[in-house]
C-alpha positions as CSV (number, residue, x, y, z in Angstrom):
1,X,24.6,-34.7,-50.1
2,X,25.7,-31.1,-48.9
3,X,23.9,-28.8,-47.0
4,X,24.5,-25.0,-47.4
5,X,23.0,-22.2,-45.8
6,X,23.2,-18.7,-47.4
7,X,22.6,-15.6,-45.7
8,X,21.7,-12.5,-47.7
9,X,24.4,-10.0,-47.6
10,X,21.9,-7.3,-47.2
11,X,19.9,-6.9,-44.1
12,X,16.1,-6.2,-44.6
13,X,15.2,-2.8,-42.7
14,X,11.7,-3.7,-42.9
15,X,12.2,-7.0,-41.3
16,X,14.3,-5.5,-38.3
17,X,11.5,-2.3,-37.7
18,X,9.0,-4.9,-37.4
19,X,11.4,-7.1,-35.2
20,X,11.7,-3.8,-32.9
21,X,7.8,-2.8,-33.0
22,X,6.7,-6.2,-32.2
23,X,9.5,-6.4,-29.2
24,X,8.2,-3.1,-28.1
25,X,4.3,-4.3,-28.0
26,X,5.6,-7.5,-26.1
27,X,7.4,-5.3,-23.5
28,X,4.1,-2.9,-23.2
29,X,1.6,-6.1,-22.7
30,X,4.1,-7.2,-19.9
31,X,4.1,-4.1,-18.4
32,X,0.6,-3.5,-18.3
33,X,0.1,-7.2,-17.4
34,X,1.8,-6.4,-13.9
35,X,0.4,-3.0,-13.4
36,X,-3.5,-4.4,-13.8
37,X,-5.6,-5.1,-11.1
38,X,-5.7,-2.9,-7.8
39,X,-2.9,-1.3,-6.5
40,X,-3.1,0.3,-3.3
41,X,-0.8,3.3,-1.8
42,X,-1.2,5.2,1.3
43,X,0.2,7.4,4.3
44,X,-0.1,7.6,8.0
45,X,-0.3,11.2,9.8
46,X,0.3,11.0,13.6
47,X,-0.8,13.6,15.9
48,X,-4.2,14.1,14.2
49,X,-7.0,15.7,15.9
50,X,-10.9,16.0,14.9
51,X,-12.3,19.4,14.6
52,X,-15.8,19.7,15.1
53,X,-18.6,17.0,15.4
54,X,-21.2,16.9,18.6
55,X,-19.7,15.6,21.0
56,X,-16.4,17.1,20.9
57,X,-13.4,14.6,20.3
58,X,-10.6,15.5,22.4
59,X,-8.5,12.3,21.4
60,X,-5.6,12.2,19.2
61,X,-5.4,9.7,16.4
62,X,-2.8,8.2,13.8
63,X,-4.7,9.1,10.6
64,X,-4.6,6.4,7.5
65,X,-5.5,6.9,4.0
66,X,-5.7,4.2,1.5
67,X,-6.0,5.1,-2.3
68,X,-6.5,2.6,-5.0
69,X,-4.5,3.8,-7.8
70,X,-5.2,0.4,-9.6
71,X,-7.9,-0.2,-12.4
72,X,-9.7,-3.0,-10.6
73,X,-11.8,-3.0,-7.2
74,X,-10.6,-4.6,-4.3
75,X,-12.1,-5.2,-0.8
76,X,-10.7,-3.8,2.3
77,X,-10.7,-6.6,4.9
78,X,-9.4,-5.4,8.1
79,X,-6.6,-2.8,9.4
80,X,-3.7,-4.0,11.6
81,X,-1.0,-2.8,13.9
82,X,2.2,-4.6,13.6
83,X,5.4,-4.0,15.2
84,X,8.7,-4.9,13.9
85,X,12.4,-5.3,15.8
86,X,14.3,-4.8,12.5
87,X,13.7,-4.3,8.8
88,X,14.9,-8.0,8.7
89,X,11.7,-9.4,11.0
90,X,9.9,-7.0,8.6
91,X,11.0,-8.9,5.3
92,X,10.2,-12.1,7.0
93,X,7.2,-10.9,8.4
94,X,7.9,-11.6,12.0
95,X,6.4,-8.9,14.0
96,X,6.9,-8.6,17.7
97,X,3.5,-6.9,18.5
98,X,0.4,-7.2,16.5
99,X,-3.0,-5.7,17.0
100,X,-6.1,-5.5,15.1
101,X,-7.5,-1.8,15.0
102,X,-11.3,-1.3,16.1
103,X,-12.6,0.1,12.9
104,X,-16.0,2.0,13.9
105,X,-16.3,4.6,11.3
106,X,-19.7,4.5,9.8
107,X,-18.6,5.8,6.6
108,X,-16.4,3.0,6.0
109,X,-17.5,0.0,7.4
110,X,-15.5,-3.4,7.2
111,X,-15.2,-4.9,4.9
112,X,-15.4,-2.0,2.4
113,X,-15.1,-2.3,-1.3
114,X,-12.8,0.1,-2.5
115,X,-13.3,1.1,-6.3
116,X,-10.2,2.1,-8.5
117,X,-9.7,5.7,-7.7
118,X,-11.5,5.9,-4.0
119,X,-9.9,6.8,-0.8
120,X,-10.5,4.3,2.1
121,X,-9.7,6.3,5.8
122,X,-9.0,5.1,8.9
123,X,-7.9,6.3,12.2
124,X,-6.3,4.7,15.5
125,X,-6.2,6.3,18.8
126,X,-2.9,7.8,19.4
127,X,-2.2,6.3,23.1
128,X,1.1,6.3,25.2
129,X,1.4,2.7,24.1
130,X,1.1,3.3,20.5
131,X,3.7,6.3,20.8
132,X,6.3,3.8,22.7
133,X,5.9,1.2,20.2
134,X,6.7,4.1,17.5
135,X,9.7,4.7,18.9
136,X,10.9,1.3,20.0
137,X,9.8,-0.9,17.1
138,X,9.6,-0.4,13.2
139,X,5.7,0.2,13.7
140,X,3.4,0.0,10.3
141,X,-0.6,0.3,10.0
142,X,-1.3,-2.9,8.0
143,X,-4.3,-2.5,5.5
144,X,-5.4,-6.3,4.5
145,X,-7.3,-6.7,1.2
146,X,-8.8,-9.1,-1.5
147,X,-6.4,-9.1,-4.0
148,X,-3.6,-11.4,-4.6
149,X,-1.1,-9.1,-3.4
150,X,1.0,-8.8,-0.1
151,X,-0.9,-6.5,2.4
152,X,-0.5,-2.6,2.4
153,X,2.1,-1.9,5.2
154,X,2.5,2.1,6.1
155,X,5.2,3.0,8.6
156,X,4.2,5.1,11.4
157,X,7.3,7.2,11.8
158,X,8.4,7.5,15.5
159,X,6.1,9.9,17.1
160,X,7.2,13.2,18.7
161,X,6.5,14.2,22.6
162,X,3.9,17.0,21.3
163,X,1.0,15.3,20.5
164,X,-1.5,17.7,19.2
165,X,-1.6,21.0,18.3
166,X,-4.6,21.8,20.5
167,X,-3.2,19.8,23.4
């Protein structure tokens, strides 16, 4: 008994259309799955001064802003300062300098629940040691959160000599 397979000479355009649509929907669902959950972005701003308030604050700070641009909330567990000798050490997560930032802002107590679309602020005092570390190492403010993703690393670029405009 001989088995022969016959292919249709004509291609069915409806089947091709259905295959393209199904593939596009599958790709979109995979993209949505990867993008779901909390997604943190942020920035650091050295040489920041506080204007107003009582008592007057004469210190200079490295300001940290973190946004949750994802679709679920997360909990900020801590803010850290880590210095790496090179980007290779950063990839391997081998910090030469590690410090925990004492976060005392009453508006953002730790742990802090960061809802989707909201912002978290922190600041660390810009000491001479921080300025020197920003120049000698790849310095990062690291924000740890409760999601399963890696902690958010925000680069502190080398800080210039002129600390703040008001000094």
